[in-house]
C-alpha positions as a printed Julia matrix, in Angstrom:
306×3 Matrix{Float64}:
 43.2   -10.08  -49.29
 42.71   -7.3   -46.77
 42.97   -3.62  -47.74
 42.8    -0.75  -45.26
 41.95    2.84  -46.12
 43.49    5.46  -43.84
 43.36    9.12  -44.77
 43.02   12.36  -42.86
 40.97   15.2   -44.35
 39.19   12.74  -46.65
 35.74   11.16  -46.41
 36.46    7.47  -46.12
 33.13    6.01  -47.27
 33.35    6.91  -51.01
 36.9     5.55  -51.18
 36.05    2.35  -49.31
 32.98    1.71  -51.45
 34.91    2.41  -54.65
 37.73    0.08  -53.63
 35.19   -2.64  -52.78
 33.57   -2.35  -56.21
 36.94   -2.48  -57.93
 38.23   -5.39  -55.79
 35.13   -7.55  -55.12
 37.21  -10.42  -53.77
 39.02   -8.31  -51.19
 38.04   -7.25  -47.68
 38.21   -3.44  -47.65
 37.77   -1.46  -44.45
 38.46    2.0   -43.06
 41.26    1.74  -40.53
 40.42    1.88  -36.86
 43.05    1.52  -34.11
 43.66   -2.15  -33.41
 42.5    -3.33  -36.86
 43.81   -6.74  -38.01
 46.92   -6.88  -40.18
 46.25   -5.92  -43.8
 48.05   -6.8   -47.02
 47.84   -3.33  -48.57
 46.9     0.18  -47.5
 45.52    3.17  -49.37
 46.51    6.31  -47.5
 46.74   10.08  -47.31
 48.61   11.64  -44.37
 48.18    8.59  -42.1
 49.19    8.81  -38.43
 52.32    7.03  -37.24
 50.1     4.75  -35.13
 48.57    3.27  -38.25
 51.95    2.38  -39.72
 53.21    1.0   -36.41
 50.16   -1.26  -36.17
 50.59   -2.59  -39.72
 54.18   -3.92  -39.9
 53.29   -6.59  -42.47
 52.02   -4.31  -45.23
 53.24   -5.24  -48.69
 52.09   -2.04  -50.4
 51.27    1.47  -49.2
 49.44    3.37  -51.95
 49.4     7.14  -51.52
 46.41    8.87  -53.13
 48.54   11.87  -54.12
 51.68   12.35  -56.18
 53.74   13.88  -53.37
 55.14   11.52  -50.73
 57.43   13.89  -48.82
 55.23   13.82  -45.69
 55.05   10.01  -45.7
 58.82    9.73  -45.93
 59.09   11.59  -42.63
 57.34    8.67  -40.89
 58.63    5.22  -39.9
 57.36    2.92  -42.63
 56.98   -0.88  -42.44
 60.32   -2.23  -43.66
 59.01   -4.6   -46.32
 56.31   -2.34  -47.76
 56.59   -0.71  -51.17
 55.56    2.94  -51.05
 53.68    3.73  -54.26
 52.58    7.15  -55.48
 49.83    8.02  -57.93
 51.2     8.39  -61.46
 48.43   10.7   -62.55
 45.01   10.11  -61.01
 43.5    12.72  -63.32
 45.94   15.35  -62.08
 48.1    15.77  -65.18
 45.48   17.43  -67.38
 44.41   19.68  -64.5
 48.01   20.72  -63.91
 48.46   21.43  -67.6
 45.31   23.61  -67.58
 46.43   25.53  -64.53
 49.99   26.18  -65.72
 48.9    27.22  -69.22
 46.34   29.59  -67.73
 48.93   31.19  -65.44
 51.5    31.51  -68.24
 49.06   33.02  -70.73
 47.51   35.34  -68.17
 50.95   36.79  -67.49
 52.2    36.79  -71.08
 49.04   38.44  -72.44
 48.95   40.87  -69.49
 45.39   39.85  -68.73
 45.93   40.73  -65.07
 46.68   44.29  -66.16
 43.59   44.43  -68.36
 41.47   43.09  -65.49
 42.75   45.86  -63.22
 42.07   48.5   -65.87
 38.52   47.24  -66.37
 37.88   47.39  -62.63
 38.79   51.07  -62.81
 36.68   51.71  -65.92
 39.67   52.09  -68.26
 39.64   50.91  -71.9
 43.35   50.22  -72.37
 45.82   48.96  -74.94
 49.1    47.1   -74.51
 51.6    46.36  -77.24
 51.62   42.62  -78.08
 54.6    40.73  -76.7
 56.85   38.37  -78.65
 56.77   34.73  -77.57
 60.45   34.4   -78.35
 61.13   36.81  -75.48
 59.33   34.6   -72.94
 61.04   31.2   -72.74
 59.25   28.83  -70.36
 61.36   26.67  -68.08
 59.79   23.66  -66.36
 61.56   22.16  -63.35
 60.58   18.53  -62.95
 59.92   16.28  -65.93
 58.0    13.4   -64.39
 54.48   12.37  -65.36
 53.01   15.78  -64.53
 55.95   17.73  -65.95
 55.83   15.89  -69.26
 52.11   16.55  -69.6
 52.63   20.24  -68.85
 55.41   20.43  -71.44
 53.13   18.85  -74.02
 50.42   21.43  -73.32
 52.69   24.48  -73.19
 54.34   23.45  -76.45
 51.05   24.03  -78.28
 51.36   27.77  -77.57
 54.77   27.97  -79.28
 56.78   29.42  -76.4
 60.47   28.47  -76.38
 60.4    25.54  -73.98
 63.1    24.33  -71.61
 63.07   21.55  -69.03
 65.27   20.6   -66.11
 65.37   17.33  -64.2
 67.71   15.42  -61.94
 68.44   12.86  -64.65
 68.59   13.35  -68.41
 65.3    13.38  -70.31
 64.52   13.81  -74.01
 61.15   15.38  -74.84
 59.94   16.62  -78.22
 60.18   20.38  -78.62
 61.91   20.82  -75.24
 65.51   21.88  -74.67
 66.39   19.58  -71.79
 68.91   20.2   -69.02
 69.94   17.8   -66.27
 71.78   17.77  -62.98
 73.3    20.44  -60.78
 75.97   21.28  -63.35
 73.35   22.45  -65.89
 70.9    24.1   -63.5
 72.23   27.65  -63.69
 72.32   27.57  -67.5
 68.71   26.36  -67.51
 67.63   29.26  -65.31
 69.63   31.88  -67.22
 67.67   31.19  -70.41
 64.25   31.07  -68.68
 61.83   33.95  -68.18
 58.72   32.11  -66.96
 59.67   29.41  -64.44
 57.36   26.55  -63.45
 58.17   24.34  -60.45
 56.88   20.77  -60.62
 59.65   19.11  -58.63
 59.17   16.52  -55.89
 60.14   17.87  -52.48
 63.37   16.29  -51.26
 66.26   17.53  -49.1
 68.01   18.52  -52.34
 65.08   20.56  -53.69
 63.91   22.29  -50.51
 64.51   26.03  -50.94
 65.65   25.55  -54.53
 63.91   28.79  -55.52
 65.85   31.36  -53.54
 67.48   34.76  -54.03
 70.5    33.34  -55.89
 68.64   30.99  -58.22
 65.71   33.3   -58.97
 68.14   36.13  -59.71
 69.52   34.01  -62.55
 66.23   34.21  -64.47
 65.97   36.59  -67.38
 64.99   40.15  -66.37
 61.28   40.36  -65.65
 61.09   36.73  -64.61
 57.79   35.18  -63.58
 57.48   32.28  -61.11
 54.76   29.61  -60.99
 54.89   27.17  -58.07
 52.49   24.22  -58.18
 54.72   21.69  -56.42
 55.38   22.27  -52.7
 55.6    25.46  -50.69
 58.96   24.47  -49.23
 60.58   24.73  -52.67
 60.36   28.51  -52.35
 62.16   30.84  -49.95
 59.25   33.22  -49.56
 61.15   36.26  -48.25
 63.61   36.0   -51.16
 60.78   36.04  -53.7
 59.21   39.07  -52.01
 62.51   40.95  -52.06
 63.03   40.26  -55.77
 59.46   41.3   -56.59
 59.79   44.52  -54.61
 63.11   45.36  -56.26
 61.63   44.89  -59.75
 64.01   42.02  -60.58
 61.01   39.71  -60.96
 57.73   40.7   -62.6
 55.36   38.48  -60.68
 54.41   35.07  -59.32
 51.47   32.67  -59.38
 51.58   30.56  -56.22
 49.33   27.59  -55.49
 51.34   26.02  -52.64
 52.83   27.5   -49.47
 55.05   26.6   -46.55
 52.07   27.0   -44.21
 48.63   26.01  -45.47
 46.11   27.52  -45.27
 48.11   30.66  -45.97
 48.08   32.61  -42.67
 46.0    35.73  -42.33
 48.21   38.76  -42.8
 50.8    36.96  -44.96
 52.31   39.42  -47.5
 51.3    37.18  -50.42
 47.61   37.88  -49.82
 47.82   41.54  -50.85
 51.01   41.78  -52.88
 50.14   43.37  -56.25
 52.52   41.08  -58.13
 51.4    37.79  -56.55
 48.4    35.66  -57.52
 47.35   33.21  -54.78
 45.25   30.07  -55.24
 44.43   27.61  -52.4
 46.42   24.51  -53.43
 43.95   23.74  -56.18
 46.1    23.37  -59.31
 45.42   19.61  -59.48
 43.15   17.5   -57.29
 43.13   13.73  -57.1
 40.14   12.29  -58.98
 38.8     9.38  -56.95
 37.53    7.05  -59.7
 40.71    7.31  -61.77
 42.9     6.89  -58.7
 41.01    3.8   -57.5
 41.32    2.18  -60.93
 45.06    2.85  -60.97
 45.66    1.7   -57.39
 43.67   -1.52  -57.68
 45.39   -2.35  -60.95
 48.75   -1.98  -59.22
 47.63   -4.1   -56.26
 46.66   -6.92  -58.63
 49.97   -6.65  -60.45
 51.91   -6.63  -57.2
 50.05   -9.75  -56.03
 51.02  -11.44  -59.31
 54.64  -10.54  -58.72
 54.74   -8.09  -61.62
 56.62   -4.77  -61.59
 54.54   -1.61  -61.13
 55.16    2.05  -61.78
 55.28    4.73  -59.11
 57.34    2.83  -56.53
 59.17    5.43  -54.44
 62.92    5.24  -53.91
 63.36    6.44  -50.3
 66.9     7.6   -51.01
 65.78    9.86  -53.86
 62.53   10.88  -52.2
 60.27   10.11  -55.2
């Protein structure tokens, strides 16, 4: 069996060595132009040339959860495109989202600002019942985030394309229930895959449906958010703030309004990073299953985009 590793912005050697240890019977190499045909590929943002040179791939294993960029390329017709189910990202995402929610709910950003100015301040405690959390996207990461947020006893709502049932979560599904989901949400978390249907889903109309003083957390893709609409709603006072980890242009350009906006917290796409050892174990397990003709999880439906 031949496996090729092809990833931009990643050091290839640790991945190649890890894949070799996990698959001692396989030939594992970093891709170079003109490489022989492989059976499977482990990739992150590969060039079109790589895919054109490997028409016989049976499996293309993406080392991240998002596959929107890959779906813009011409893929080998017979290859299964497989995303990471978790790769150590779920617990990181749960940490990040809970931190952002609690920081806003407990007004810790306000206390931090007061302390910087030497002020010993007091704020009246808020009621959790007044801050329902709505999570858009109930896949592997979304479910783990719901599980974590539920421990803090916020009213919890979830929305997904298809119907889900999760303990302690009021679940909504489909376009016909989207507005009702938003109308009962005060702190909104986006964990959706990026597809043509979800691009720009957080815009002036939809964000205006949130409860007064709404707070937005985006840890999915920058293209889910219409940035100028968010800024307008923040400046008008309709929304209270936002914690943004992903952006339409990354790195966030110098001079972008998000950098200095008093109601926006920016982090550099760091809410959840792929953990190499866990990802290699998952990918190689799926390669073995695929070779045995067994079904595997994470296979992307190109029509749905995830």
